[in-house]
N, C-alpha and C positions, 0 to 999 in steps of 0.2 A: 572277466577280470578276476584274477586270483588274489587271495588274501596274502599279505606279506608286508614286510617292513617298508617297502617302497610305496605301498598304497596306504600307509598310515595305520596299518593293522599291527597287532602284537607279533613279535617274532616267534615262530614255532620252535619248539624244543629241538625237533629233528634238524631244522636248518641251523640253529646255533651249534648243536652238538657236532654236526658235520664240519662246519667251519672251524670249530675249536679243535677238533681232532686233527685236521690238516695242519693247523698252526702248531699244535703240540709235537707232531711228527717232524715238522720243519725245524724246531729248536732242539730236537733230539731227545724229547721226553714223551714217547708215544702213549704211556699209560697215565698221563697227567689228567686229573679230574678238576673241573672248575672250582670246586669247593676248596681245593688245596691253595688256590690263589688267595682266598679269603684269609686262611691261616697265615700265609706268607705276609699279606698286608698287615695283619694284626701284629705279627712278630716284628716286622720292620718298624712299625709305629712305636711299639714299646721300646725297642732298641734305640730309637731316635729320641726318647725322652717323653713320649706321650703318657699322660696319667690314665688311671683306670676309667675315669668318667669320659675322657676323650675317646678311648678305644670302645667303650660301651656305645657311645653315640655313633661312632663310625660304623660299627657292626650291626647296630639296630637291636642290641640286646635289651631286654625289658628291665634289667637291673645290673648294678655294678657287681653284685654277687655272682651273677651268671658269667660275667666276663672274668672275674677272678677265679671261678671254678675251672674255667677252660684255660686261661692264660696266666694264672697266678704264679706259676713256676718261673715265668720270664721276668717277673718283677723282683724276685728275690736277690738277683745279682746287684741291685742298685744300692744296697746298704753301704758299700764302700764309697759310692758317690756322695751319699748323704753325709757320711763321716768327713770326707774331704771338704765338702761345702761348709760344714760346721767349723772345721779347723781354719778354713780361709776367712770365715766371718769373724772368728775370735781374733785372728792375727790382724785383720783390718781394724777391729775395735781397739786393739792395743796400739797400733800405729797412730790412730786418731787421738788416743789419750796422750801418747808421747808428744805428738805435735801440739796439742792444746796445752800441755805443761810448759812448752817453750814460748807460747804466745802470751802477751800481756792480758790481764784480766779484762774481759769485755765490759763495755758500758751496759747498763740496763736498757732494755728496748723501750720500756714505757715508764713514765713517771708514776708514782703511786697515785691512784685516783681518789682514795678515801682518806680523810684525815685520821691521824692517830687517835686511838680510843682514850677517853678521859678515865683514868683508873682511880680517881679520887673517890674515897668511900662516901656513900650517902648517909642519911640519918640512921639507917638500919645497919650500917657497917658493911654493906655489900658494895662491890665496885660498880660504878655506873658504866653501862655500855649501850651503844646505839646500834641497832640492827639495820641492815640494808632496807631502805624504804621507810624507816621510822623517823618521825620528826625529831630534830634536836631539842625541841621545846616540850618534850613529853612530860617534864615535871611541872610545867606551867599549865598545860592543857592535857591532863592525863586521859588516856583511853581506858575506860572501865574494864575492858576485857584483858588487858595485858599489864596493868600497873598494880603491883601488889599493895603499895601504900594507899592508893585510892580505894581498893577493895576493903582494906582494914578500916579506913576512915568511914566508909559507908556502913560497915557492919557495926561500928561503935555508935552510930546515930540512932 
């Protein structure tokens, strides 16, 4: 039994090259090299909008730099596309703004969850405020680590 693809063995280069040469002559490009198909695939992918990382993965390059070094000149043509896309996004934002100017003022989605702060001054003249998670009874039961008045009273004793 001989080695070959039908027996689950790797395809020999000579077998592949012979079949490829016949196919190349059939399509009218007798000097076609298999590696040229790789470049064609990369070029078509870039022209279809594939980004550098997709082409890198498709070709098995070790880095995007390697892909850009080889095919970077094909990405340069896309600056006009980026400019057109930015213009379209700006125009869409203007249309949304114009439409929202014509609509009535929307209602708030959620009612305020926290009560309004008591801004009446305390004994020291500073406005009273309550932080999230702080007890509203902090002046009755002061916490020694955060209440200035409590620290001053303890220092005076």
